[in-house]
C-alpha positions as CSV (number, residue, x, y, z in Angstrom):
1,M,123.5,93.5,108.6
2,H,123.2,93.9,105.2
3,I,123.8,98.1,103.7
4,I,119.6,97.8,102.6
5,I,119.2,98.0,106.1
6,E,122.5,100.3,107.3
7,S,121.8,102.5,104.0
8,H,118.0,103.2,105.1
9,R,118.2,103.3,108.7
10,D,117.0,106.6,109.0
11,Q,113.9,106.4,107.5
12,V,113.2,102.8,109.8
13,H,113.7,104.4,112.6
14,Q,111.4,107.4,111.8
15,L,108.6,104.5,110.4
16,C,109.0,103.0,114.5
17,R,108.8,105.9,115.6
18,Q,105.4,106.7,113.9
19,F,104.0,103.6,114.7
20,G,105.4,103.3,118.0
21,V,107.9,100.5,118.0
22,Q,109.2,99.7,120.9
23,S,112.3,97.9,119.5
24,L,113.5,96.0,115.8
25,D,114.9,93.4,115.6
26,V,116.5,92.2,111.7
27,F,117.1,88.3,111.6
28,G,117.7,85.3,108.5
29,S,119.4,86.2,105.3
30,A,119.4,90.4,106.1
31,T,122.0,90.1,108.6
32,G,124.5,88.7,106.3
33,D,125.8,87.2,103.5
34,A,122.9,85.4,102.1
35,F,120.6,88.4,101.4
36,D,119.7,88.5,98.1
37,P,118.1,92.1,97.0
38,Q,115.9,90.7,94.1
39,R,114.6,87.8,95.4
40,S,115.4,87.4,99.7
41,D,112.9,89.3,102.0
42,I,113.7,90.6,105.3
43,D,112.3,89.1,108.6
44,F,111.8,91.6,111.5
45,I,110.9,90.7,114.9
46,V,108.8,94.3,116.5
47,D,107.8,94.6,119.3
48,F,104.9,97.8,120.6
49,G,104.8,97.9,124.1
50,P,101.7,97.0,126.1
51,E,100.5,101.2,125.4
52,A,100.0,99.6,120.9
53,Q,97.3,97.0,121.9
54,P,94.2,99.1,121.3
55,D,95.8,100.1,117.3
56,L,97.9,97.1,117.8
57,F,96.4,96.1,113.5
58,N,97.0,98.7,112.4
59,R,99.6,99.3,113.8
60,Y,101.7,96.0,112.5
61,F,100.2,96.4,109.1
62,G,100.5,99.9,108.4
63,L,104.0,99.1,109.6
64,N,105.1,96.2,107.4
65,E,103.7,97.4,104.4
66,A,105.6,100.8,105.3
67,L,109.0,98.8,105.6
68,A,108.2,97.0,102.4
69,T,108.0,99.7,100.3
70,L,111.0,101.1,102.0
71,F,113.1,98.1,100.6
72,G,111.0,97.1,97.1
73,C,110.9,93.5,99.5
74,K,108.3,91.0,101.1
75,V,108.9,92.1,104.3
76,D,107.5,89.9,107.4
77,L,106.6,90.6,111.1
78,V,107.2,88.2,113.9
79,M,106.3,89.8,117.3
80,A,108.6,89.5,120.4
81,R,105.5,88.7,122.2
82,G,104.5,86.2,119.8
83,M,107.7,84.0,119.4
84,V,106.9,81.4,122.0
85,N,108.9,77.7,120.4
86,P,112.3,77.7,121.4
87,H,113.4,76.3,118.5
88,F,112.2,78.8,116.9
89,I,113.7,81.3,119.1
90,A,116.7,79.5,119.3
91,S,117.0,79.5,114.9
92,V,116.5,83.5,115.4
93,N,118.8,84.9,118.4
94,R,121.4,83.2,115.8
95,T,121.8,86.0,113.6
96,R,118.7,88.6,115.4
97,Q,120.3,92.0,115.6
98,P,119.1,95.0,116.9
99,V,117.7,98.2,114.4
100,Y,116.2,100.2,116.6
101,A,115.1,100.8,120.4
102,R,112.5,103.3,121.2
103,P,114.8,105.5,124.4
104,I,114.2,105.8,127.1
105,A,112.6,109.5,127.5
106,E,109.8,108.5,124.9
107,A,109.5,105.3,127.0
108,A,108.3,106.7,129.8
């Protein structure tokens, strides 16, 4: 995982709690040496969990904007439940790394 994500891990965890994220994973160039802070975007997979449905629109776009502001670059959020293409899933899974997982006590 690139240092830009590691150095902001506490803030990312805070944003995940604020927006009701169940899990957040990073994939793509931000997981390795190919990441260029001046040119690259950061790709995340987000799962808000079923309880987020009534306010999913605001949570999704609020988190996207907050992460982009935090990192100072474009952020792409992919909904975990929206991933259906097996080729895309396989590609994502080659570099996918966990960033945040809601503690079980908070999920209940």
